[in-house]
Backbone as CSV, one residue per row, in Angstrom:
resi,resn,N_x,N_y,N_z,CA_x,CA_y,CA_z,C_x,C_y,C_z
1,MET,0.844,-1.185,0.000,0.000,0.000,0.000,0.886,1.243,0.000
2,GLN,0.635,2.143,-0.904,1.448,3.334,-1.055,0.854,4.483,-0.249
3,THR,1.737,5.210,0.451,1.312,6.368,1.220,1.242,7.573,0.292
4,GLU,0.148,8.312,0.366,-0.035,9.474,-0.502,0.208,10.760,0.281
5,PHE,0.913,11.684,-0.363,1.249,12.966,0.241,0.783,14.106,-0.651
6,ILE,0.654,15.289,-0.040,0.365,16.514,-0.780,1.310,17.584,-0.248
7,ILE,1.799,18.428,-1.137,2.719,19.492,-0.737,1.949,20.533,0.080
8,VAL,2.528,20.919,1.218,1.871,21.849,2.139,1.502,23.155,1.442
9,SER,2.422,23.736,0.700,2.148,25.036,0.063,1.001,24.944,-0.942
10,GLU,0.924,23.843,-1.685,-0.172,23.666,-2.641,-1.508,23.513,-1.919
11,TYR,-1.501,22.735,-0.844,-2.731,22.538,-0.075,-3.212,23.867,0.515
12,CYS,-2.280,24.628,1.086,-2.642,25.912,1.691,-3.198,26.875,0.648
13,HIS,-2.576,26.906,-0.517,-3.056,27.790,-1.590,-4.459,27.377,-2.035
14,LYS,-4.657,26.083,-2.229,-5.952,25.571,-2.694,-7.063,25.827,-1.677
15,CYS,-6.743,25.678,-0.396,-7.763,25.783,0.659,-7.815,27.162,1.316
16,HIS,-6.969,28.080,0.860,-6.956,29.449,1.377,-6.681,29.489,2.882
17,ILE,-5.669,28.735,3.292,-5.235,28.791,4.689,-3.753,29.150,4.717
18,GLU,-3.305,29.642,5.843,-1.919,30.078,5.981,-1.019,28.887,6.303
19,PRO,0.168,28.824,5.695,1.113,27.753,6.043,1.476,27.761,7.525
20,SER,1.447,28.940,8.143,1.759,29.019,9.573,0.726,28.258,10.405
21,PHE,-0.511,28.178,9.924,-1.542,27.402,10.622,-1.175,25.919,10.620
22,ILE,-0.684,25.428,9.485,-0.249,24.030,9.390,0.909,23.787,10.356
23,GLU,1.830,24.749,10.437,2.954,24.631,11.369,2.456,24.580,12.813
24,LEU,1.450,25.392,13.139,0.876,25.372,14.488,0.269,24.009,14.812
25,LEU,-0.407,23.415,13.832,-0.991,22.088,14.044,0.093,21.054,14.314
26,GLU,1.205,21.166,13.582,2.297,20.217,13.811,2.939,20.448,15.174
27,GLU,3.180,21.704,15.521,3.772,22.020,16.817,2.895,21.521,17.957
28,GLY,1.585,21.547,17.754,0.644,21.069,18.767,0.498,19.561,18.781
29,GLY,1.163,18.871,17.857,1.100,17.414,17.816,-0.175,16.873,17.196
30,LEU,-0.917,17.721,16.497,-2.182,17.288,15.910,-2.006,16.645,14.541
31,ILE,-0.941,17.011,13.834,-0.646,16.414,12.527,0.856,16.197,12.411
32,ASN,1.256,15.481,11.378,2.673,15.277,11.085,2.983,15.874,9.724
33,ILE,4.082,16.619,9.665,4.578,17.147,8.400,5.825,16.355,8.045
34,HIS,5.872,15.853,6.834,7.034,15.108,6.357,7.846,16.033,5.463
35,THR,9.151,16.055,5.692,10.025,16.928,4.925,10.972,16.092,4.090
36,GLU,11.079,16.487,2.835,12.017,15.842,1.929,12.655,16.944,1.097
37,GLY,13.922,17.200,1.359,14.580,18.315,0.683,13.988,19.626,1.152
38,LYS,13.587,20.452,0.200,13.007,21.757,0.532,11.494,21.709,0.672
39,HIS,10.895,20.578,0.360,9.434,20.487,0.350,8.901,19.845,1.627
40,HIS,7.759,20.356,2.068,7.055,19.818,3.229,5.765,19.179,2.724
41,TYR,5.445,18.004,3.271,4.303,17.234,2.788,3.357,16.878,3.919
42,LEU,2.071,16.776,3.566,1.026,16.295,4.474,0.552,14.941,3.986
43,LEU,0.201,14.077,4.914,-0.433,12.820,4.538,-1.852,13.106,4.062
44,VAL,-2.229,12.532,2.946,-3.585,12.717,2.424,-4.612,12.214,3.441
45,SER,-4.260,11.175,4.182,-5.187,10.623,5.177,-5.469,11.598,6.321
46,GLU,-4.600,12.600,6.508,-4.811,13.589,7.567,-5.631,14.800,7.109
47,LEU,-5.927,14.884,5.827,-6.636,16.057,5.308,-8.008,16.288,5.943
48,PRO,-8.825,15.244,6.183,-10.114,15.517,6.851,-9.943,16.170,8.224
49,ALA,-8.943,15.738,8.977,-8.700,16.343,10.289,-8.231,17.788,10.132
50,ILE,-7.351,18.032,9.168,-6.866,19.394,8.934,-8.020,20.306,8.537
51,GLU,-8.917,19.815,7.709,-10.085,20.611,7.316,-10.966,20.922,8.522
52,ARG,-11.136,19.941,9.402,-11.932,20.159,10.616,-11.255,21.214,11.497
53,TYR,-9.925,21.101,11.677,-9.192,22.074,12.493,-9.260,23.471,11.879
54,SER,-9.171,23.558,10.556,-9.209,24.884,9.920,-10.589,25.526,10.068
55,ARG,-11.647,24.726,10.023,-12.986,25.291,10.249,-13.108,25.815,11.677
56,LEU,-12.596,25.069,12.637,-12.638,25.522,14.025,-11.855,26.819,14.193
57,TYR,-10.693,26.870,13.566,-9.790,28.013,13.723,-10.284,29.250,12.979
58,TYR,-10.601,29.091,11.717,-10.965,30.244,10.887,-12.444,30.617,10.992
59,ASP,-13.326,29.644,10.972,-14.762,29.942,10.968,-15.314,30.229,12.358
60,LEU,-14.809,29.502,13.361,-15.340,29.665,14.717,-14.406,30.433,15.648
61,SER,-13.236,30.829,15.137,-12.244,31.608,15.907,-11.814,30.906,17.189
62,ILE,-11.647,29.595,17.111,-11.163,28.830,18.262,-9.644,28.780,18.181
63,ASN,-8.974,29.125,19.286,-7.514,29.147,19.272,-6.942,27.725,19.315
64,MET,-5.626,27.622,19.187,-4.980,26.311,19.099,-5.185,25.488,20.371
65,GLU,-5.187,26.138,21.516,-5.413,25.411,22.762,-6.808,24.804,22.776
66,GLY,-7.779,25.561,22.302,-9.149,25.055,22.216,-9.272,23.907,21.237
67,ILE,-8.582,24.020,20.099,-8.593,22.943,19.110,-7.994,21.679,19.701
68,ASP,-6.921,21.832,20.469,-6.289,20.673,21.108,-7.251,20.003,22.086
69,VAL,-7.951,20.791,22.875,-8.929,20.246,23.825,-10.043,19.518,23.078
70,ILE,-10.563,20.136,22.032,-11.627,19.512,21.235,-11.142,18.202,20.639
71,HIS,-9.916,18.197,20.123,-9.336,16.982,19.542,-9.308,15.848,20.569
72,HIS,-8.809,16.148,21.766,-8.717,15.107,22.793,-10.094,14.649,23.269
73,LEU,-11.037,15.559,23.382,-12.394,15.170,23.777,-13.050,14.283,22.719
74,LEU,-12.865,14.618,21.440,-13.428,13.785,20.372,-12.794,12.397,20.350
75,GLU,-11.482,12.333,20.595,-10.820,11.025,20.678,-11.389,10.209,21.830
76,ARG,-11.599,10.874,22.959,-12.144,10.176,24.136,-13.570,9.688,23.870
77,ILE,-14.384,10.510,23.234,-15.753,10.108,22.891,-15.731,8.898,21.973
78,GLU,-14.871,8.925,20.963,-14.775,7.795,20.030,-14.353,6.519,20.752
79,SER,-13.391,6.648,21.656,-12.942,5.494,22.431,-14.073,4.941,23.296
80,MET,-14.825,5.830,23.923,-15.934,5.392,24.771,-17.042,4.744,23.944
81,GLN,-17.286,5.258,22.738,-18.296,4.653,21.871,-17.882,3.241,21.467
82,GLN,-16.597,3.063,21.183,-16.110,1.727,20.844,-16.261,0.778,22.030
83,GLU,-15.972,1.279,23.219,-16.116,0.460,24.420,-17.582,0.091,24.653
84,ILE,-18.487,1.024,24.451,-19.918,0.750,24.598,-20.351,-0.326,23.617
85,ASN,-19.909,-0.220,22.367,-20.260,-1.229,21.363,-19.739,-2.608,21.744
86,THR,-18.523,-2.666,22.254,-17.950,-3.938,22.700,-18.760,-4.515,23.853
87,LEU,-19.116,-3.675,24.814,-19.894,-4.139,25.963,-21.287,-4.608,25.542
88,ARG,-21.884,-3.930,24.581,-23.195,-4.363,24.079,-23.104,-5.742,23.439
89,LYS,-22.057,-5.975,22.671,-21.873,-7.284,22.040,-21.688,-8.371,23.094
90,GLU,-20.906,-8.066,24.127,-20.713,-9.034,25.205,-22.022,-9.297,25.940
91,LEU,-22.803,-8.262,26.154,-24.082,-8.404,26.841,-25.032,-9.289,26.044
92,LEU,-25.022,-9.158,24.730,-25.863,-10.007,23.883,-25.498,-11.481,24.043
93,ILE,-24.231,-11.761,24.212,-23.790,-13.148,24.404,-24.380,-13.710,25.693
94,TYR,-24.384,-12.917,26.765,-24.882,-13.387,28.051,-26.403,-13.468,28.104
95,ARG,-27.089,-12.728,27.262,-28.549,-12.763,27.245,-29.087,-14.021,26.585
96,ARG,-28.283,-14.706,25.807,-28.751,-15.892,25.084,-28.854,-17.082,25.963
């Protein structure tokens, strides 16, 4: 399976966001930037998260600290939902 990348500057130009915003996301540990030579790349698989972060930042004026909190809360919710689904499946086994 091949990993797909997009150049940061091209993505920023296309989506009308500042490259410094991408740097802030990386500094905050929310995304990874891959560097090869003079070019910086984003994983295509991370683009939905970057789009979500940019909407929070630009459209809702949420600062980076707030975005980090939201990110961790969403991860926790997803983890809890998975745990609930697992427990429901186990409960079905015991009900039989």
